[in-house]
MIZA-925863 format. One record per residue: residue in one letter; x, y, z of N, C-alpha, C in turn; residue number from 1. Coordinates in Angstrom, 2 decimals. Layout:
MIZA-925863
+---------+---------+---------+---------+---------+---------+---------+---------+---------+---------+-----+
: residuo :     n_x :     n_y :     n_z :    ca_x :    ca_y :    ca_z :     c_x :     c_y :     c_z : num :
+---------+---------+---------+---------+---------+---------+---------+---------+---------+---------+-----+
:       A :       X :       Y :       Z :       X :       Y :       Z :       X :       Y :       Z : NUM :
...
+---------+---------+---------+---------+---------+---------+---------+---------+---------+---------+-----+
***
This chain:
MIZA-925863
+---------+---------+---------+---------+---------+---------+---------+---------+---------+---------+-----+
: residuo :     n_x :     n_y :     n_z :    ca_x :    ca_y :    ca_z :     c_x :     c_y :     c_z : num :
+---------+---------+---------+---------+---------+---------+---------+---------+---------+---------+-----+
:       M :   39.78 :   17.79 :   41.46 :   39.08 :   16.75 :   40.73 :   37.98 :   16.18 :   41.61 :   1 :
:       S :   36.78 :   16.21 :   41.08 :   35.71 :   15.63 :   41.87 :   35.28 :   14.32 :   41.25 :   2 :
:       S :   34.81 :   13.44 :   42.08 :   34.33 :   12.14 :   41.60 :   32.98 :   11.89 :   42.21 :   3 :
:       G :   32.31 :   10.83 :   41.75 :   31.01 :   10.46 :   42.30 :   31.09 :   10.24 :   43.79 :   4 :
:       A :   32.27 :    9.76 :   44.27 :   32.42 :    9.50 :   45.70 :   32.42 :   10.81 :   46.48 :   5 :
:       D :   32.98 :   11.87 :   45.87 :   33.02 :   13.16 :   46.56 :   31.63 :   13.71 :   46.81 :   6 :
:       T :   30.69 :   13.42 :   45.93 :   29.34 :   13.97 :   46.06 :   28.37 :   12.93 :   46.59 :   7 :
:       G :   28.90 :   11.83 :   47.05 :   28.01 :   10.81 :   47.57 :   27.26 :   10.08 :   46.47 :   8 :
:       G :   27.77 :   10.20 :   45.24 :   27.14 :    9.50 :   44.13 :   25.91 :   10.20 :   43.59 :   9 :
:       S :   25.58 :   11.38 :   44.11 :   24.40 :   12.07 :   43.62 :   24.75 :   12.86 :   42.38 :  10 :
:       R :   23.73 :   13.08 :   41.54 :   23.93 :   13.84 :   40.32 :   23.84 :   15.32 :   40.61 :  11 :
:       S :   24.59 :   16.06 :   39.89 :   24.53 :   17.51 :   40.01 :   23.35 :   18.02 :   39.19 :  12 :
:       V :   22.56 :   18.89 :   39.78 :   21.43 :   19.47 :   39.09 :   21.65 :   20.97 :   39.02 :  13 :
:       S :   21.59 :   21.53 :   37.81 :   21.81 :   22.97 :   37.68 :   20.71 :   23.71 :   38.43 :  14 :
:       S :   21.01 :   24.96 :   38.78 :   20.03 :   25.73 :   39.55 :   18.75 :   25.93 :   38.74 :  15 :
:       G :   18.85 :   26.05 :   37.41 :   17.65 :   26.21 :   36.58 :   16.76 :   24.98 :   36.64 :  16 :
:       S :   17.36 :   23.81 :   36.49 :   16.55 :   22.59 :   36.54 :   16.09 :   22.32 :   37.96 :  17 :
:       G :   16.89 :   22.72 :   38.94 :   16.48 :   22.56 :   40.33 :   15.23 :   23.37 :   40.63 :  18 :
:       R :   15.17 :   24.58 :   40.09 :   13.97 :   25.41 :   40.27 :   12.78 :   24.78 :   39.58 :  19 :
:       A :   13.00 :   24.23 :   38.39 :   11.90 :   23.58 :   37.67 :   11.38 :   22.40 :   38.47 :  20 :
:       L :   12.29 :   21.64 :   39.05 :   11.88 :   20.49 :   39.86 :   11.16 :   20.94 :   41.13 :  21 :
:       A :   11.61 :   22.03 :   41.71 :   10.99 :   22.52 :   42.94 :    9.55 :   22.96 :   42.71 :  22 :
:       R :    9.23 :   23.37 :   41.49 :    7.87 :   23.81 :   41.17 :    6.92 :   22.64 :   40.95 :  23 :
:       L :    7.45 :   21.46 :   40.79 :    6.59 :   20.30 :   40.52 :    5.71 :   19.98 :   41.72 :  24 :
:       D :    4.52 :   19.54 :   41.43 :    3.59 :   19.15 :   42.47 :    2.87 :   17.89 :   42.00 :  25 :
:       L :    3.57 :   16.76 :   42.07 :    2.99 :   15.50 :   41.60 :    1.68 :   15.21 :   42.34 :  26 :
:       D :    0.67 :   14.87 :   41.58 :   -0.65 :   14.56 :   42.12 :   -0.55 :   13.30 :   42.98 :  27 :
:       K :   -0.76 :   13.45 :   44.27 :   -0.62 :   12.32 :   45.20 :   -1.66 :   11.24 :   44.96 :  28 :
:       I :   -2.79 :   11.61 :   44.41 :   -3.82 :   10.61 :   44.11 :   -3.33 :    9.70 :   43.00 :  29 :
:       I :   -2.78 :   10.28 :   41.95 :   -2.31 :    9.49 :   40.81 :   -1.00 :    8.79 :   41.13 :  30 :
:       H :   -0.19 :    9.37 :   41.98 :    1.16 :    8.85 :   42.24 :    1.15 :    7.46 :   42.87 :  31 :
:       E :    0.10 :    7.07 :   43.50 :    0.01 :    5.72 :   44.10 :   -0.01 :    4.71 :   42.96 :  32 :
:       R :    0.80 :    3.67 :   43.07 :    1.04 :    2.71 :   41.99 :   -0.24 :    2.14 :   41.38 :  33 :
:       A :   -1.14 :    1.61 :   42.18 :   -2.35 :    0.98 :   41.65 :   -3.23 :    1.99 :   40.92 :  34 :
:       R :   -3.35 :    3.19 :   41.46 :   -4.18 :    4.21 :   40.81 :   -3.56 :    4.68 :   39.50 :  35 :
:       L :   -2.23 :    4.79 :   39.46 :   -1.56 :    5.13 :   38.22 :   -1.79 :    4.04 :   37.17 :  36 :
:       M :   -1.71 :    2.79 :   37.58 :   -1.97 :    1.68 :   36.66 :   -3.40 :    1.74 :   36.12 :  37 :
:       I :   -4.35 :    2.00 :   36.99 :   -5.76 :    2.05 :   36.59 :   -5.98 :    3.18 :   35.58 :  38 :
:       L :   -5.52 :    4.37 :   35.91 :   -5.71 :    5.51 :   35.01 :   -5.02 :    5.30 :   33.67 :  39 :
:       T :   -3.82 :    4.77 :   33.71 :   -3.09 :    4.51 :   32.47 :   -3.82 :    3.48 :   31.62 :  40 :
:       F :   -4.33 :    2.45 :   32.26 :   -5.08 :    1.41 :   31.55 :   -6.33 :    2.01 :   30.90 :  41 :
:       L :   -7.07 :    2.79 :   31.66 :   -8.29 :    3.41 :   31.11 :   -7.96 :    4.39 :   29.99 :  42 :
:       A :   -6.90 :    5.17 :   30.14 :   -6.52 :    6.15 :   29.12 :   -6.06 :    5.48 :   27.83 :  43 :
:       S :   -5.48 :    4.31 :   27.94 :   -4.97 :    3.62 :   26.76 :   -6.04 :    2.78 :   26.07 :  44 :
:       S :   -7.19 :    2.64 :   26.69 :   -8.27 :    1.85 :   26.12 :   -8.99 :    2.62 :   25.02 :  45 :
:       D :   -9.44 :    1.89 :   24.02 :  -10.22 :    2.55 :   22.97 :  -11.70 :    2.56 :   23.30 :  46 :
:       K :  -12.05 :    2.02 :   24.48 :  -13.44 :    1.99 :   24.93 :  -13.69 :    3.15 :   25.90 :  47 :
:       A :  -14.91 :    3.67 :   25.87 :  -15.28 :    4.76 :   26.79 :  -15.46 :    4.22 :   28.21 :  48 :
:       E :  -15.75 :    2.94 :   28.31 :  -16.01 :    2.32 :   29.62 :  -15.42 :    0.91 :   29.62 :  49 :
:       T :  -14.84 :    0.54 :   30.75 :  -14.25 :   -0.79 :   30.91 :  -14.86 :   -1.44 :   32.14 :  50 :
:       G :  -15.10 :   -2.73 :   32.05 :  -15.69 :   -3.46 :   33.17 :  -14.73 :   -3.66 :   34.33 :  51 :
:       F :  -15.30 :   -3.65 :   35.53 :  -14.52 :   -3.86 :   36.75 :  -13.69 :   -5.13 :   36.67 :  52 :
:       T :  -14.31 :   -6.23 :   36.22 :  -13.58 :   -7.51 :   36.19 :  -12.44 :   -7.50 :   35.19 :  53 :
:       E :  -12.63 :   -6.80 :   34.07 :  -11.55 :   -6.70 :   33.09 :  -10.37 :   -5.93 :   33.68 :  54 :
:       I :  -10.65 :   -4.84 :   34.37 :   -9.58 :   -4.07 :   35.01 :   -8.88 :   -4.93 :   36.06 :  55 :
:       R :   -9.67 :   -5.58 :   36.90 :   -9.12 :   -6.42 :   37.97 :   -8.20 :   -7.50 :   37.39 :  56 :
:       D :   -8.70 :   -8.22 :   36.38 :   -7.94 :   -9.33 :   35.83 :   -6.71 :   -8.87 :   35.05 :  57 :
:       T :   -6.84 :   -7.81 :   34.28 :   -5.73 :   -7.32 :   33.47 :   -4.60 :   -6.76 :   34.33 :  58 :
:       L :   -4.96 :   -6.04 :   35.37 :   -3.94 :   -5.40 :   36.21 :   -3.49 :   -6.27 :   37.37 :  59 :
:       G :   -4.16 :   -7.40 :   37.58 :   -3.76 :   -8.31 :   38.65 :   -4.02 :   -7.78 :   40.04 :  60 :
:       L :   -5.08 :   -6.98 :   40.18 :   -5.43 :   -6.44 :   41.49 :   -6.52 :   -7.29 :   42.12 :  61 :
:       S :   -6.58 :   -7.31 :   43.43 :   -7.68 :   -7.99 :   44.10 :   -8.93 :   -7.13 :   43.96 :  62 :
:       A :  -10.08 :   -7.76 :   44.05 :  -11.34 :   -7.02 :   43.94 :  -11.44 :   -5.94 :   45.02 :  63 :
:       G :  -11.01 :   -6.27 :   46.23 :  -11.07 :   -5.31 :   47.33 :  -10.16 :   -4.12 :   47.10 :  64 :
:       N :   -8.92 :   -4.37 :   46.66 :   -7.98 :   -3.28 :   46.41 :   -8.48 :   -2.41 :   45.25 :  65 :
:       L :   -8.94 :   -3.04 :   44.18 :   -9.45 :   -2.28 :   43.05 :  -10.63 :   -1.41 :   43.47 :  66 :
:       S :  -11.51 :   -1.95 :   44.26 :  -12.68 :   -1.22 :   44.72 :  -12.28 :    0.02 :   45.51 :  67 :
:       V :  -11.34 :   -0.13 :   46.41 :  -10.86 :    1.00 :   47.23 :  -10.20 :    2.05 :   46.34 :  68 :
:       Q :   -9.35 :    1.62 :   45.41 :   -8.65 :    2.56 :   44.55 :   -9.62 :    3.30 :   43.62 :  69 :
:       L :  -10.62 :    2.58 :   43.11 :  -11.62 :    3.22 :   42.26 :  -12.44 :    4.25 :   43.03 :  70 :
:       R :  -12.75 :    3.94 :   44.27 :  -13.50 :    4.89 :   45.09 :  -12.71 :    6.19 :   45.27 :  71 :
:       T :  -11.41 :    6.06 :   45.52 :  -10.55 :    7.24 :   45.66 :  -10.52 :    8.05 :   44.36 :  72 :
:       L :  -10.38 :    7.35 :   43.24 :  -10.35 :    8.03 :   41.94 :  -11.69 :    8.68 :   41.61 :  73 :
:       E :  -12.77 :    8.03 :   42.00 :  -14.09 :    8.60 :   41.76 :  -14.31 :    9.85 :   42.61 :  74 :
:       E :  -13.90 :    9.80 :   43.88 :  -14.03 :   10.95 :   44.76 :  -13.23 :   12.15 :   44.25 :  75 :
:       A :  -12.11 :   11.87 :   43.57 :  -11.29 :   12.94 :   43.00 :  -11.87 :   13.45 :   41.67 :  76 :
:       G :  -12.85 :   12.73 :   41.15 :  -13.46 :   13.13 :   39.88 :  -12.71 :   12.61 :   38.67 :  77 :
:       Y :  -11.80 :   11.66 :   38.87 :  -10.97 :   11.16 :   37.78 :  -11.63 :   10.02 :   37.00 :  78 :
:       V :  -12.52 :    9.28 :   37.64 :  -13.25 :    8.22 :   36.95 :  -14.73 :    8.33 :   37.27 :  79 :
:       K :  -15.52 :    7.76 :   36.37 :  -16.96 :    7.67 :   36.58 :  -17.29 :    6.19 :   36.67 :  80 :
:       I :  -18.03 :    5.82 :   37.71 :  -18.39 :    4.41 :   37.92 :  -19.90 :    4.29 :   37.77 :  81 :
:       E :  -20.31 :    3.34 :   36.95 :  -21.72 :    3.11 :   36.73 :  -22.04 :    1.64 :   36.98 :  82 :
:       K :  -23.00 :    1.40 :   37.88 :  -23.41 :    0.02 :   38.19 :  -24.77 :   -0.22 :   37.55 :  83 :
:       R :  -24.88 :   -1.37 :   36.88 :  -26.14 :   -1.74 :   36.24 :  -26.15 :   -3.25 :   36.01 :  84 :
:       F :  -27.25 :   -3.73 :   35.47 :  -27.35 :   -5.14 :   35.13 :  -27.23 :   -5.30 :   33.63 :  85 :
:       V :  -26.43 :   -6.26 :   33.21 :  -26.27 :   -6.61 :   31.81 :  -26.55 :   -8.10 :   31.70 :  86 :
:       E :  -27.58 :   -8.43 :   30.93 :  -28.02 :   -9.83 :   30.78 :  -28.27 :  -10.46 :   32.16 :  87 :
:       N :  -28.99 :   -9.72 :   33.00 :  -29.36 :  -10.16 :   34.35 :  -28.19 :  -10.41 :   35.28 :  88 :
:       K :  -27.03 :   -9.85 :   34.96 :  -25.86 :   -9.98 :   35.82 :  -25.39 :   -8.58 :   36.20 :  89 :
:       P :  -24.93 :   -8.42 :   37.44 :  -24.42 :   -7.10 :   37.83 :  -23.16 :   -6.75 :   37.04 :  90 :
:       Y :  -23.09 :   -5.51 :   36.61 :  -21.95 :   -5.03 :   35.83 :  -21.54 :   -3.67 :   36.38 :  91 :
:       T :  -20.25 :   -3.49 :   36.59 :  -19.72 :   -2.20 :   37.02 :  -18.80 :   -1.69 :   35.92 :  92 :
:       G :  -19.20 :   -0.58 :   35.31 :  -18.40 :    0.02 :   34.26 :  -17.63 :    1.21 :   34.80 :  93 :
:       V :  -16.41 :    1.33 :   34.35 :  -15.52 :    2.40 :   34.80 :  -15.01 :    3.16 :   33.58 :  94 :
:       G :  -15.14 :    4.47 :   33.62 :  -14.64 :    5.30 :   32.53 :  -13.81 :    6.45 :   33.06 :  95 :
:       L :  -12.85 :    6.87 :   32.25 :  -12.00 :    8.00 :   32.59 :  -12.76 :    9.28 :   32.28 :  96 :
:       T :  -12.79 :   10.21 :   33.22 :  -13.47 :   11.49 :   32.99 :  -12.51 :   12.46 :   32.29 :  97 :
:       V :  -13.05 :   13.56 :   31.82 :  -12.22 :   14.61 :   31.22 :  -11.22 :   15.12 :   32.27 :  98 :
:       S :  -11.68 :   15.28 :   33.50 :  -10.78 :   15.72 :   34.59 :   -9.68 :   14.69 :   34.84 :  99 :
:       G :  -10.03 :   13.42 :   34.76 :   -9.05 :   12.36 :   34.95 :   -8.01 :   12.34 :   33.85 : 100 :
:       Q :   -8.47 :   12.53 :   32.61 :   -7.55 :   12.58 :   31.46 :   -6.59 :   13.77 :   31.61 : 101 :
:       K :   -7.13 :   14.91 :   32.01 :   -6.31 :   16.11 :   32.18 :   -5.30 :   15.91 :   33.31 : 102 :
:       A :   -5.76 :   15.37 :   34.43 :   -4.86 :   15.16 :   35.57 :   -3.74 :   14.18 :   35.22 : 103 :
:       L :   -4.07 :   13.12 :   34.49 :   -3.06 :   12.15 :   34.10 :   -2.06 :   12.79 :   33.13 : 104 :
:       S :   -2.55 :   13.58 :   32.21 :   -1.67 :   14.26 :   31.26 :   -0.71 :   15.22 :   31.98 : 105 :
:       E :   -1.22 :   15.96 :   32.95 :   -0.37 :   16.87 :   33.74 :    0.66 :   16.08 :   34.55 : 106 :
:       Y :    0.23 :   14.97 :   35.13 :    1.13 :   14.12 :   35.90 :    2.27 :   13.61 :   35.01 : 107 :
:       L :    1.92 :   13.12 :   33.82 :    2.94 :   12.61 :   32.91 :    3.87 :   13.73 :   32.44 : 108 :
:       G :    3.33 :   14.92 :   32.27 :    4.15 :   16.07 :   31.91 :    5.17 :   16.38 :   32.99 : 109 :
:       E :    4.76 :   16.28 :   34.23 :    5.69 :   16.53 :   35.34 :    6.76 :   15.44 :   35.42 : 110 :
:       L :    6.39 :   14.21 :   35.13 :    7.39 :   13.15 :   35.10 :    8.41 :   13.40 :   33.99 : 111 :
:       E :    7.96 :   13.94 :   32.86 :    8.87 :   14.28 :   31.77 :    9.88 :   15.34 :   32.22 : 112 :
:       V :    9.44 :   16.30 :   33.02 :   10.35 :   17.32 :   33.53 :   11.44 :   16.66 :   34.38 : 113 :
:       I :   11.03 :   15.71 :   35.20 :   12.00 :   15.00 :   36.05 :   12.99 :   14.23 :   35.19 : 114 :
:       V :   12.50 :   13.49 :   34.21 :   13.36 :   12.71 :   33.33 :   14.30 :   13.63 :   32.56 : 115 :
:       A :   13.78 :   14.73 :   32.05 :   14.62 :   15.68 :   31.30 :   15.72 :   16.25 :   32.19 : 116 :
:       S :   15.42 :   16.52 :   33.45 :   16.44 :   17.08 :   34.33 :   17.54 :   16.05 :   34.62 : 117 :
:       L :   17.17 :   14.79 :   34.69 :   18.16 :   13.74 :   34.92 :   19.04 :   13.52 :   33.70 : 118 :
:       K :   18.48 :   13.76 :   32.53 :   19.23 :   13.58 :   31.29 :   19.94 :   14.86 :   30.88 : 119 :
:       G :   19.83 :   15.91 :   31.72 :   20.45 :   17.18 :   31.38 :   19.69 :   17.86 :   30.26 : 120 :
:       G :   18.37 :   17.75 :   30.33 :   17.50 :   18.28 :   29.29 :   17.64 :   19.78 :   29.09 : 121 :
:       S :   17.12 :   20.22 :   27.97 :   17.21 :   21.63 :   27.62 :   16.33 :   22.47 :   28.53 : 122 :
:       A :   16.58 :   23.75 :   28.55 :   15.78 :   24.67 :   29.36 :   14.34 :   24.65 :   28.90 : 123 :
:       A :   14.11 :   24.49 :   27.59 :   12.74 :   24.45 :   27.07 :   12.01 :   23.24 :   27.62 : 124 :
:       A :   12.69 :   22.10 :   27.67 :   12.04 :   20.89 :   28.18 :   11.77 :   21.03 :   29.67 : 125 :
:       L :   12.70 :   21.63 :   30.40 :   12.52 :   21.77 :   31.83 :   11.43 :   22.79 :   32.16 : 126 :
:       G :   11.24 :   23.76 :   31.29 :   10.23 :   24.77 :   31.53 :    8.90 :   24.41 :   30.91 : 127 :
:       A :    8.81 :   23.24 :   30.30 :    7.57 :   22.84 :   29.64 :    6.44 :   22.81 :   30.64 : 128 :
:       A :    5.33 :   23.30 :   30.21 :    4.15 :   23.32 :   31.08 :    3.68 :   21.91 :   31.33 : 129 :
:       P :    3.34 :   21.60 :   32.59 :    2.78 :   20.29 :   32.86 :    1.55 :   20.08 :   31.98 : 130 :
:       G :    1.40 :   18.87 :   31.50 :    0.27 :   18.57 :   30.64 :    0.65 :   18.63 :   29.18 : 131 :
:       A :    1.92 :   18.86 :   28.90 :    2.37 :   18.96 :   27.52 :    2.36 :   17.61 :   26.84 : 132 :
:       I :    2.20 :   16.56 :   27.61 :    2.21 :   15.21 :   27.06 :    0.82 :   14.61 :   27.19 : 133 :
:       A :    0.31 :   14.13 :   26.10 :   -0.98 :   13.45 :   26.13 :   -0.72 :   11.97 :   26.09 : 134 :
:       P :   -1.44 :   11.15 :   26.86 :   -1.18 :    9.72 :   26.91 :   -1.21 :    9.04 :   25.56 : 135 :
:       A :   -2.05 :    9.49 :   24.63 :   -2.17 :    8.83 :   23.34 :   -1.43 :    9.61 :   22.25 : 136 :
:       A :   -0.55 :   10.53 :   22.63 :    0.13 :   11.36 :   21.64 :    0.97 :   10.52 :   20.70 : 137 :
:       G :    0.97 :   10.93 :   19.45 :    1.81 :   10.26 :   18.47 :    1.18 :    9.05 :   17.83 : 138 :
:       R :   -0.03 :    8.68 :   18.21 :   -0.64 :    7.49 :   17.62 :   -1.35 :    7.80 :   16.32 : 139 :
:       E :   -1.88 :    9.01 :   16.19 :   -2.58 :    9.35 :   14.97 :   -1.59 :    9.51 :   13.83 : 140 :
:       G :   -1.94 :    9.00 :   12.69 :   -1.13 :    9.16 :   11.51 :    0.08 :    8.25 :   11.45 : 141 :
:       E :    0.29 :    7.40 :   12.41 :    1.40 :    6.47 :   12.35 :    1.08 :    5.39 :   11.35 : 142 :
:       E :    2.09 :    4.94 :   10.65 :    1.87 :    3.88 :    9.66 :    2.47 :    2.60 :   10.13 : 143 :
+---------+---------+---------+---------+---------+---------+---------+---------+---------+---------+-----+
***
Protein backbone atom coordinates (compact mmCIF):
# COMPACT_ATOMS: atom_id res chain seq x y z
CA MET A 1 0.00 0.00 0.00
CA SER A 2 1.42 3.30 -0.99
CA SER A 3 0.44 6.64 0.43
CA GLY A 4 1.28 10.26 -0.31
CA ALA A 5 3.90 10.02 2.44
CA ASP A 6 5.63 7.17 0.63
CA THR A 7 6.15 9.33 -2.45
CA GLY A 8 6.92 12.50 -0.61
CA GLY A 9 3.50 13.86 -1.48
CA SER A 10 4.32 14.15 -5.17
CA ARG A 11 1.84 13.16 -7.83
CA SER A 12 2.49 10.24 -10.08
CA VAL A 13 2.83 11.19 -13.72
CA SER A 14 2.44 8.50 -16.37
CA SER A 15 5.35 8.06 -18.74
CA GLY A 16 3.20 9.36 -21.62
CA SER A 17 2.33 12.60 -19.87
CA GLY A 18 5.89 12.85 -18.56
CA ARG A 19 7.17 12.79 -22.14
CA ALA A 20 4.62 15.44 -23.13
CA LEU A 21 5.78 17.62 -20.25
CA ALA A 22 9.43 17.06 -21.14
CA ARG A 23 8.78 18.44 -24.63
CA LEU A 24 7.42 21.70 -23.28
CA ASP A 25 9.52 24.79 -23.73
CA LEU A 26 7.77 27.64 -21.92
CA ASP A 27 8.72 30.99 -23.42
CA LYS A 28 10.94 32.61 -20.79
CA ILE A 29 10.08 36.08 -22.04
CA ILE A 30 6.36 35.55 -21.47
CA HIS A 31 6.81 33.47 -18.32
CA GLU A 32 7.88 36.50 -16.26
CA ARG A 33 4.82 37.67 -14.28
CA ALA A 34 4.69 41.32 -15.38
CA ARG A 35 5.22 40.48 -19.05
CA LEU A 36 2.52 37.79 -18.92
CA MET A 37 0.15 40.34 -17.37
CA ILE A 38 0.96 42.89 -20.07
CA LEU A 39 0.48 40.47 -22.96
CA THR A 40 -2.72 39.08 -21.48
CA PHE A 41 -4.08 42.59 -20.96
CA LEU A 42 -3.25 43.61 -24.53
CA ALA A 43 -4.68 40.37 -25.98
CA SER A 44 -7.94 40.80 -24.08
CA SER A 45 -8.38 44.41 -25.20
CA ASP A 46 -10.73 45.23 -28.03
CA LYS A 47 -8.40 48.09 -29.02
CA ALA A 48 -5.49 47.69 -31.44
CA GLU A 49 -3.40 49.99 -29.25
CA THR A 50 -3.45 50.83 -25.55
CA GLY A 51 -1.82 53.79 -23.85
CA PHE A 52 1.18 53.35 -21.57
CA THR A 53 -0.59 55.08 -18.67
CA GLU A 54 -3.67 52.88 -19.01
CA ILE A 55 -1.51 49.75 -18.88
CA ARG A 56 0.48 51.12 -15.94
CA ASP A 57 -2.60 52.09 -13.94
CA THR A 58 -4.68 49.00 -14.73
CA LEU A 59 -1.92 46.52 -13.94
CA GLY A 60 -0.52 48.44 -10.98
CA LEU A 61 3.03 48.56 -12.33
CA SER A 62 5.47 51.39 -11.79
CA ALA A 63 6.34 53.45 -14.86
CA GLY A 64 9.96 52.26 -14.66
CA ASN A 65 9.05 48.56 -14.40
CA LEU A 66 6.50 48.82 -17.20
CA SER A 67 9.02 50.59 -19.41
CA VAL A 68 11.64 47.87 -18.88
CA GLN A 69 9.14 45.06 -19.48
CA LEU A 70 7.79 46.72 -22.63
CA ARG A 71 11.31 47.13 -23.98
CA THR A 72 11.92 43.39 -23.50
CA LEU A 73 8.63 42.54 -25.21
CA GLU A 74 9.39 44.93 -28.06
CA GLU A 75 12.86 43.45 -28.59
CA ALA A 76 11.23 40.00 -28.81
CA GLY A 77 8.81 41.35 -31.42
CA TYR A 78 5.77 40.72 -29.21
CA VAL A 79 4.60 44.33 -28.96
CA LYS A 80 4.85 47.44 -31.08
CA ILE A 81 5.45 50.74 -29.30
CA GLU A 82 4.64 54.03 -30.95
CA LYS A 83 5.45 57.41 -29.41
CA ARG A 84 3.67 60.53 -30.63
CA PHE A 85 1.90 63.65 -29.47
CA VAL A 86 -1.86 63.67 -28.93
CA GLU A 87 -3.39 67.08 -28.22
CA ASN A 88 0.12 68.47 -27.59
CA LYS A 89 0.84 65.81 -24.96
CA PRO A 90 3.26 62.91 -25.31
CA TYR A 91 1.49 59.60 -25.84
CA THR A 92 2.96 56.11 -25.94
CA GLY A 93 0.76 53.52 -27.58
CA VAL A 94 1.37 49.82 -27.18
CA GLY A 95 -0.09 47.12 -29.39
CA LEU A 96 0.21 43.36 -29.53
CA THR A 97 1.89 42.13 -32.71
CA VAL A 98 0.88 39.03 -34.67
CA SER A 99 4.06 37.37 -33.33
CA GLY A 100 3.08 38.35 -29.80
CA GLN A 101 -0.42 36.93 -30.21
CA LYS A 102 1.02 33.69 -31.59
CA ALA A 103 3.62 33.40 -28.82
CA LEU A 104 1.00 34.02 -26.12
CA SER A 105 -1.32 31.44 -27.68
CA GLU A 106 1.49 28.85 -27.76
CA TYR A 107 2.41 29.67 -24.16
CA LEU A 108 -1.19 29.21 -23.02
CA GLY A 109 -1.37 25.94 -24.96
CA GLU A 110 1.66 24.65 -23.09
CA LEU A 111 0.11 25.65 -19.77
CA GLU A 112 -2.97 23.64 -20.77
CA VAL A 113 -0.75 20.58 -21.28
CA ILE A 114 0.60 21.03 -17.76
CA VAL A 115 -2.88 21.43 -16.27
CA ALA A 116 -4.17 18.42 -18.21
CA SER A 117 -1.30 16.27 -16.94
CA LEU A 118 -2.07 17.26 -13.35
CA LYS A 119 -5.73 16.41 -13.83
CA GLY A 120 -4.85 13.09 -15.48
CA GLY A 121 -5.89 14.45 -18.86
CA SER A 122 -6.42 12.34 -21.92
CA ALA A 123 -3.62 11.45 -24.30
CA ALA A 124 -5.21 13.74 -26.89
CA ALA A 125 -5.06 16.69 -24.52
CA LEU A 126 -1.49 15.92 -23.54
CA GLY A 127 -0.44 15.60 -27.16
CA ALA A 128 -2.23 18.77 -28.20
CA ALA A 129 -0.05 21.05 -30.21
CA PRO A 130 1.02 24.18 -28.40
CA GLY A 131 -1.05 27.09 -29.60
CA ALA A 132 -4.27 25.13 -29.62
CA ILE A 133 -5.76 27.73 -27.31
CA ALA A 134 -6.49 31.24 -28.47
CA PRO A 135 -6.81 33.91 -25.77
CA ALA A 136 -10.20 35.08 -27.05
CA ALA A 137 -11.52 31.60 -27.91
CA GLY A 138 -15.14 30.95 -27.19
CA ARG A 139 -16.24 34.58 -27.16
CA GLU A 140 -17.80 34.65 -30.61
CA GLY A 141 -21.38 33.54 -30.76
CA GLU A 142 -21.88 33.50 -27.00
CA GLU A 143 -25.25 34.77 -25.88
